[in-house]
PLY file of the C-alpha trace (Angstrom):
ply
format ascii 1.0
element vertex 165
property float x
property float y
property float z
element edge 164
property int vertex1
property int vertex2
end_header
-6.86 -0.57 -12.40
-7.69 0.95 -9.23
-11.56 -0.09 -8.62
-13.54 2.93 -7.75
-15.09 3.58 -4.33
-18.25 4.46 -3.36
-18.89 7.62 -1.50
-21.39 8.67 1.00
-20.86 11.82 3.04
-23.09 12.31 6.01
-22.92 15.27 8.52
-22.26 15.15 12.17
-25.14 15.28 14.75
-24.72 18.98 15.51
-26.50 22.22 14.21
-23.64 23.33 12.11
-23.15 20.03 10.31
-23.61 19.47 6.44
-25.10 16.35 4.82
-23.82 15.02 1.52
-24.82 11.71 -0.18
-22.78 10.18 -2.98
-21.77 6.98 -4.64
-18.22 6.50 -6.73
-18.96 5.30 -10.06
-17.09 3.01 -12.56
-16.48 4.45 -15.69
-19.47 6.13 -17.16
-22.38 4.27 -15.33
-21.26 1.49 -12.95
-20.89 1.44 -9.27
-18.31 -0.31 -6.79
-19.66 -1.92 -3.75
-17.89 -0.02 -1.00
-19.58 3.03 0.42
-17.89 5.88 1.99
-19.43 7.86 5.01
-17.65 11.03 5.73
-18.80 13.35 8.69
-17.96 16.72 9.07
-16.37 17.48 12.55
-15.95 21.20 12.23
-13.05 23.47 11.59
-12.49 21.97 8.34
-11.89 18.43 9.32
-13.59 14.97 8.45
-13.87 11.57 9.72
-15.34 8.52 8.76
-15.62 4.95 7.47
-15.19 3.21 4.06
-18.37 0.73 4.70
-17.44 -2.47 3.25
-19.57 -4.41 4.86
-23.32 -3.33 3.73
-22.82 -3.71 -0.08
-19.40 -5.98 0.04
-20.38 -8.41 2.48
-16.74 -7.84 4.14
-16.71 -8.32 7.83
-14.75 -5.10 8.63
-14.80 -1.27 7.40
-11.78 0.93 6.80
-10.97 4.17 8.68
-11.12 7.59 6.80
-9.89 11.07 8.22
-9.30 13.99 6.39
-9.51 17.91 5.88
-11.08 20.25 3.32
-8.90 21.36 0.72
-8.44 22.63 -2.64
-6.43 20.78 -5.73
-5.01 22.96 -8.38
-5.73 22.28 -12.14
-2.21 20.92 -12.79
-3.17 17.69 -14.81
-5.34 16.14 -11.91
-8.53 14.81 -13.68
-10.55 15.81 -10.46
-9.87 19.46 -9.11
-11.16 22.31 -7.38
-12.64 22.60 -3.78
-13.49 19.45 -1.39
-11.97 17.12 0.84
-8.75 15.27 0.79
-8.60 12.26 3.11
-6.78 9.08 3.67
-8.81 5.90 3.86
-7.17 2.73 5.29
-9.13 0.36 2.71
-5.93 -1.16 1.38
-4.43 -2.25 4.61
-7.76 -3.41 5.77
-8.62 -5.53 2.68
-4.98 -6.69 2.10
-3.61 -7.10 5.67
-0.89 -5.06 4.54
-0.05 -2.38 7.35
2.16 -0.36 4.60
-0.66 0.28 2.10
-2.00 3.74 1.77
-5.16 5.24 -0.34
-5.49 8.88 -0.20
-8.47 10.50 -2.18
-9.56 13.94 -3.24
-13.46 14.45 -3.65
-15.38 17.37 -4.80
-18.39 16.42 -2.50
-20.59 16.95 -5.62
-22.61 14.36 -7.56
-22.09 14.36 -11.23
-25.31 14.43 -13.67
-26.46 11.71 -15.60
-27.76 11.78 -19.05
-30.70 10.06 -20.64
-28.87 6.74 -20.74
-28.04 6.79 -17.19
-24.26 7.79 -18.01
-22.32 10.34 -16.06
-21.66 13.55 -17.42
-19.19 16.37 -16.44
-15.78 16.12 -14.94
-14.51 13.41 -12.82
-15.75 14.25 -9.09
-12.76 12.27 -7.22
-9.22 11.05 -7.62
-6.99 8.71 -5.52
-3.53 7.85 -5.24
-2.02 4.67 -3.94
1.14 3.73 -2.22
2.43 0.37 -0.90
5.53 -0.01 1.42
6.71 3.58 0.48
6.41 3.30 -3.16
3.83 5.01 -5.59
1.67 2.36 -7.07
-1.07 4.21 -9.25
-4.02 6.45 -9.42
-7.56 6.15 -10.12
-10.45 8.84 -10.78
-14.32 8.78 -11.79
-17.37 10.61 -11.12
-19.53 10.83 -8.20
-22.97 9.07 -8.15
-26.00 10.12 -5.92
-26.90 6.43 -6.26
-25.49 3.83 -3.65
-24.88 0.37 -4.71
-27.54 -1.64 -3.62
-30.05 0.95 -3.38
-32.33 2.45 -5.52
-32.18 -0.48 -7.88
-28.74 0.20 -8.40
-26.47 -3.02 -7.85
-22.75 -2.72 -7.62
-20.87 -3.80 -10.61
-17.42 -4.03 -9.19
-15.93 -5.25 -5.87
-13.85 -3.13 -3.72
-10.51 -1.53 -4.90
-8.11 -3.44 -6.65
-4.61 -2.16 -7.86
-3.11 -2.24 -11.42
-0.30 -0.38 -13.17
-0.45 3.32 -13.16
-1.52 5.55 -16.22
0 1
1 2
2 3
3 4
4 5
5 6
6 7
7 8
8 9
9 10
10 11
11 12
12 13
13 14
14 15
15 16
16 17
17 18
18 19
19 20
20 21
21 22
22 23
23 24
24 25
25 26
26 27
27 28
28 29
29 30
30 31
31 32
32 33
33 34
34 35
35 36
36 37
37 38
38 39
39 40
40 41
41 42
42 43
43 44
44 45
45 46
46 47
47 48
48 49
49 50
50 51
51 52
52 53
53 54
54 55
55 56
56 57
57 58
58 59
59 60
60 61
61 62
62 63
63 64
64 65
65 66
66 67
67 68
68 69
69 70
70 71
71 72
72 73
73 74
74 75
75 76
76 77
77 78
78 79
79 80
80 81
81 82
82 83
83 84
84 85
85 86
86 87
87 88
88 89
89 90
90 91
91 92
92 93
93 94
94 95
95 96
96 97
97 98
98 99
99 100
100 101
101 102
102 103
103 104
104 105
105 106
106 107
107 108
108 109
109 110
110 111
111 112
112 113
113 114
114 115
115 116
116 117
117 118
118 119
119 120
120 121
121 122
122 123
123 124
124 125
125 126
126 127
127 128
128 129
129 130
130 131
131 132
132 133
133 134
134 135
135 136
136 137
137 138
138 139
139 140
140 141
141 142
142 143
143 144
144 145
145 146
146 147
147 148
148 149
149 150
150 151
151 152
152 153
153 154
154 155
155 156
156 157
157 158
158 159
159 160
160 161
161 162
162 163
163 164
């Protein structure tokens, strides 16, 4: 299983910037420890970091870059308008420079029901490859809660890879 990322999106420091805040969830209610921070750079382009230091205790963060895009509904669990980005998290955490993690996110939090479980369709989906070979996918809802914040403790560590679905 690919562990779920935590996603926080912050806007740039200029007037036209947009600010978003998300956490990527595990299953119906848990959170993974990493926090993703995307900044809108204009022209449909995004940059940022996958923050592994604050909630995970790692000594380094990974790099994110991407662009605004739309994923068609052709079997993908997360689809529609959003951002498609590459994240060096697998290369950073495994030391394997041949590792790649690519993610699509809708940039909208899923709602929660009265039990705290996420509702609605998945808000993100990622695909992994190592040394040029497809390695698997993972997907889940987006949370407005950050791991370690608002009383929400992370229930998982950073992404790990298992057999694809």
